[in-house]
C-alpha positions, -999 to 999 in steps of 0.1 A, spaced: 122 -795 -718 131 -761 -702 107 -742 -683 104 -703 -692 113 -677 -663 110 -641 -656 133 -613 -654 145 -624 -620 148 -663 -624 114 -672 -613 92 -695 -630 64 -678 -651 45 -711 -648 22 -699 -614 22 -736 -605 60 -738 -608 63 -708 -590 42 -719 -561 61 -752 -559 95 -734 -557 80 -708 -529 68 -745 -513 100 -760 -515 114 -724 -496 89 -728 -469 95 -765 -462 135 -756 -462 126 -731 -434 98 -753 -413 129 -778 -414 157 -757 -401 129 -744 -374 119 -778 -359 142 -797 -337 117 -827 -335 135 -857 -357 101 -873 -365 89 -839 -379 120 -832 -400 118 -863 -414 82 -853 -427 94 -825 -439 120 -838 -462 92 -864 -474 68 -835 -485 100 -817 -496 108 -848 -520 75 -850 -531 74 -812 -543 105 -816 -559 91 -851 -580 63 -829 -589 85 -799 -603 102 -826 -623 72 -841 -637 62 -806 -647 97 -799 -669 111 -776 -640 149 -780 -644 158 -747 -623 180 -744 -592 170 -733 -558 184 -704 -538 208 -716 -511 177 -710 -484 153 -729 -502 177 -759 -502 180 -789 -474 210 -798 -466 229 -816 -495 224 -851 -478 189 -846 -480 179 -835 -509 165 -854 -535 192 -876 -552 183 -861 -589 193 -823 -580 225 -824 -567 234 -845 -600 218 -820 -620 230 -790 -604 267 -802 -610 259 -814 -644 254 -776 -659 
């Protein structure tokens, strides 16, 4: 199931939009923190949010600044991105 987007590519569904923005916030926090422990916590939360997005039918892509480094992204995301 594909999700509906507005004219600039953001999800129309308010929950999908909120979760997508949350990923951007988490990615920014990950870049800001130098503590490996805190960065690991952020990665776990990021993965949880991505899982919820997929459960809700999200099939989009993130801006580069909303992504973590490729090796930290959920396994499904890079596969989905390369298959489109």
